[in-house]
C-alpha positions, 0 to 999 in steps of 0.5 A, a space after each residue: 391529481 394522481 401522485 407519482 411515486 418515486 423509487 429510491 433504491 438501496 444503492 441510491 441512498 448509500 451513494 448519497 451518503 447521510 440522509 438529508 433533513 426531511 427524507 428519513 426513510 429507513 427504520 431507526 436502529 432503536 425502533 428495531 432494537 439496541 445493536 440491530 442494523 437494518 439490512 438497507 443501512 449495510 454495504 455489500 462487500 466483496 473481495 478480490 483476494 481472499 486469502 492471506 492478507 485478504 482474509 483479514 481485510 475483508 473480516 475487518 470491513 464486515 465488522 462482525 456483521 455490520 456490513 455484508 459479504 456478498 462475493 469473494 474472488 480467488 484463484 487459489 481455492 486452498 488459500 481462501 478456504 477460511 474466508 469462504 467458511 467464514 462467509 458461506 452465503 457469499 458468491 465465489 469467483 475466480 475472475 474479479 472481472 466476471 465477479 464485477 460484471 454479474 454482481 454489479 448491481 449487488 456489490 457497493 464496495 471492494 476489498 482488494 488484496 491480490 498481489 501487487 500487480 493485480 492492484 492497479 487494473 482491479 481498482 481501476 475496473 472496480 472504480 470505473 463501475 462506481 465501487 468504492 475501494 480499499 486496496 492493500 499496499 502498496 496501492 500499485 506495482 509501478 508509478 504510472 498505475 499509482 498516478 492513475 488511481 489517484 486520479 481515477 478516485 477523484 474522477 469517478 468520486 469514490 471513496 478509497 483507502 490503502 491497507 497501510 493500517 498503521 496510518 490509523 495508529 495513534 502513534 502517527 497522531 502523536 508524532 505529528 503533534 510533536 513535530 507541529 509543536 517544534 519540539 525537534 525542530 526543523 528535520 533535514 535527515 531521515 533513515 528508514 530500514 526493514 528487515 525484509 525481504 523474509 522471502 527468497 529474493 536475489 535468487 535465479 529465475 526457476 527454469 523447472 515447470 512443476 505441475 499446477 497444484 491441484 486446486 489451481 487450473 490452467 485458467 486460474 494460473 492465467 488469471 493470477 498472471 493477470 497483466 504481467 508477462 507470462 511465465 509458467 507456474 512455479 512454487 517460487 511465484 505462488 503463493 506469497 514469494 511473488 514479491 520478490 520478482 518485478 512481474 508481480 511484486 515490489 520487493 522489500 520496498 513495496 512490502 514495507 515501505 508504505 507502512 514505514 515511510 508513511 510516517 516522515 512522509 505524513 509528518 513533513 507533508 513531503 512532496 515528490 522526491 527531486 532525485 534518487 539514487 540506489 545500490 543494491 547486495 550482490 550475489 556471487 555463485 562463482 568467483 569474480 562474476 556476480 549473478 545477473 537477475 534483472 527479473 528478480 529484487 535484489 537481497 538488499 538495497 540502500 536508497 537516497 531520495 532528496 525532497 525539497 522543503 515544505 510549508 511544514 518543514 523549511 529545510 531540504 530533506 535527505 531520506 535514506 532507506 535500507 533493507 535486507 537487514 541493514 539498518 543505520 547506526 545509532 545517532 549520538 542522541 539515542 543510547 547504546 542500549 535502546 532499540 532503533 524503531 521496532 524491538 530488536 531494530 529490525 524496522 524503524 524510522 529516525 528523523 533528525 531534527 535541529 532540536 533532536 531526534 524523533 523515531 518509531 517502529 513499524 505502523 507508527 508504533 513505539 514514538 519517542 523522542 530524544 532531545 539535544 538536551 538529553 530528555 527523552 519523551 514517550 507517548 503517554 498511555 493515555 493519549 487521546 486521538 480523534 478516532 472512535 474506531 481505534 479500538 477495532 482491529 488494525 485501528 479501525 482502518 477498514 471500518 473508517 472506510 466503510 463508515 466514509 462510504 456511508 458518510 459520502 465522497 467529500 464528507 468529513 468522514 471521507 476527509 478524515 481518512 488516514 490513507 485515501 488515494 489523494 495521499 496514498 497515491 503520492 506516498 506510493 509513487 515516492 516508495 516506488 521511486 526507490 524501485 525505479 533506482 534499484 532497477 535502473 542500478 540493476 539493469 545492464 545496458 551493454 558489454 565491454 570488450 571482455 564481455 563484462 556487463 556494463 550499467 550506465 544506470 548507476 547514477 543519480 536520477 533526477 526526477 520530474 515528479 509531475 510529469 513522472 519522468 527521469 530527466 537525465 537518463 531516459 532508459 530508467 523511464 521504462 520502469 515508470 510503468 510496465 508492459 500490460 498484457 493484452 486484455 489487461 490494460 489499465 484503462 
């Protein structure tokens, strides 16, 4: 009887995760030599956005040759020069859609580190093609996209991770451990703040039309715009400064919220907020009349969200956010000379409980507790954490993702990821609720008889999280999603 040979491709193996007993066909590493990794044991990675943070994300995922980098995509060849030099064999593209189509069979997973407005459509396109994705924070530009990616990851069974690398910091584990032991009791009030923006924000919309940089063509600029409303090139949009415009970015909240809000959201296991209210700083270039710039993020803002009690924290929580360099004052338990959060107090988190106060800085760093009895707790230098990659760059956040891919969707390694979309999707929605309140506050709805702008959205917004809907002011629901340019809709 003739035996039929069944060919198992490299991708079939990787998509199945770990090898089943009795099906071992890859040459063991110890046979090939200490430290040698068989080519069939490597993932083929591609980067959508290869400059700036995209450079470090793909390099960290590459992990000194543990994986392959086969594709790079960026609209600005000057910005991604270092990554191209690092991976000279990788095919280079300007359009991620073309890269994913042409290299479909050659790419296993992608890092996405483009501007915020590209995240949603790039990640969904990749997941629909069976690619596993690592997406920079914030996960998306708006709440709707975050929900779609969360559901898409489950539907397409993809291993995902958001790039808030502090989620893998051992400091986060220490904070969770203290809270779970009841050290600070029940938390009722949270303060989170940042010194961002550190780019121009709250400025007039540029009207000049300077020429495109030499390395960016008209087609490249159209690709940069992607799903957003078309605007002409200006250096106040690219590079870096796109963060300050709603068309592309998510302001100070989007830049730092997923790093800082992560700690209390994780520790208290918060759900969707029930209400949100915002206020923003004004800019005056003439007497009495503030600038009206609804297209741009504000120079500063304060946000208050309310959360219901959870299984881990039997109290409603009042959650206060501030940015633009505005921070909370020292609570009574924290000595006058102690920094709040980071050294210099520029960014931080304060959680006030019935037995004391717990604080940390950016990425969960410098975790501390101030108890009602005057005692102070700090994280021991020899604190142990169940993360074998903690000594790698960014606490092994990218490497844990690649390892979870190899282990398989639903594996213990996958479930151990600190920011898979099951977690980071709702976290991002919560962060972007603050922006919904900011935009509602900033948007004029009519004029009075003297021609002065009126702002009906300057109110507390009541939120139906499950249905992604403001229930007491319908106009604010315009900011739950966005207008998608033709050809770039999130499918």
